[in-house]
C-alpha positions in Angstrom: 0.0 0.0 0.0 1.5 3.3 -0.9 -0.8 5.7 0.9 1.0 5.4 4.2 4.5 5.1 5.4 4.1 2.5 8.0 6.7 -0.3 7.5 5.9 -2.4 10.5 4.3 -5.8 10.2 0.6 -6.0 11.3 0.2 -8.6 14.1 -3.4 -8.2 15.2 -6.7 -6.8 13.9 -10.0 -6.1 15.7 -13.1 -5.8 13.4 -16.7 -4.9 14.2 -18.8 -6.9 11.7 -22.0 -5.1 10.7 -24.6 -7.7 10.0 -28.0 -6.1 10.5 -29.3 -2.5 10.5 -25.8 -1.0 10.7 -25.4 -2.2 14.3 -22.2 -4.0 15.3 -23.2 -7.7 15.7 -19.9 -9.2 16.4 -16.3 -8.2 17.1 -13.7 -10.4 15.5 -10.1 -10.7 16.6 -7.4 -11.9 14.3 -3.8 -12.5 15.5 -0.8 -13.8 13.6 0.1 -17.1 15.1 -3.4 -17.9 16.4 -6.0 -20.1 14.7 -3.7 -20.7 11.8 -3.3 -16.9 10.8 0.0 -16.5 9.1 -0.1 -12.8 8.1 -2.3 -9.7 7.9 -1.6 -7.4 5.0 -2.8 -3.9 4.0 -3.8 -3.3 0.4 -6.0 -1.2 -1.8 -8.4 -2.1 -4.5 -8.8 -0.6 -7.9 -11.9 1.1 -9.2 -14.6 3.0 -7.3 -13.2 2.2 -3.9 -9.5 2.6 -4.7 -8.8 5.2 -1.9 -10.2 3.0 0.9 -7.6 1.0 2.8 -8.3 -2.7 3.3 -6.8 -5.4 5.4 -6.6 -9.1 4.3 -6.1 -12.0 6.7 -4.2 -15.1 5.5 -3.9 -18.7 6.6 -0.9 -19.9 4.6 -1.8 -19.3 0.9 -5.6 -19.0 1.6 -7.1 -15.6 2.2 -9.8 -16.1 4.9 -11.1 -12.6 5.5 -11.0 -9.1 4.1 -12.1 -5.8 5.7 -12.3 -2.2 4.7 -11.2 0.6 7.1 -14.9 1.3 8.0 -15.2 -1.9 9.9 -11.8 -1.9 11.6 -11.7 -1.1 15.3 -8.0 -1.5 15.9 -4.7 -2.6 14.3 -1.6 -3.7 16.2 1.9 -3.5 14.7 5.0 -5.5 15.4 7.6 -3.5 17.4 10.6 -2.5 15.4 13.9 -3.4 17.0 
């Protein structure tokens, strides 16, 4: 993603899933190293929503979840040493 200068690895992600009537129905927590999660990456999409940051959750080579910034509650970064 080129819109930000953060170079740290993302290690956790909290998401409020909106399922009914714009009310948060569930909060999901994704952490690298837990439940098979191998990485969380920031990216953008082309087209109409190109300026909205997204995060994608991976288990090995399988993408298991994808969220836009509107549903993200918090993001944790690996400390640089």
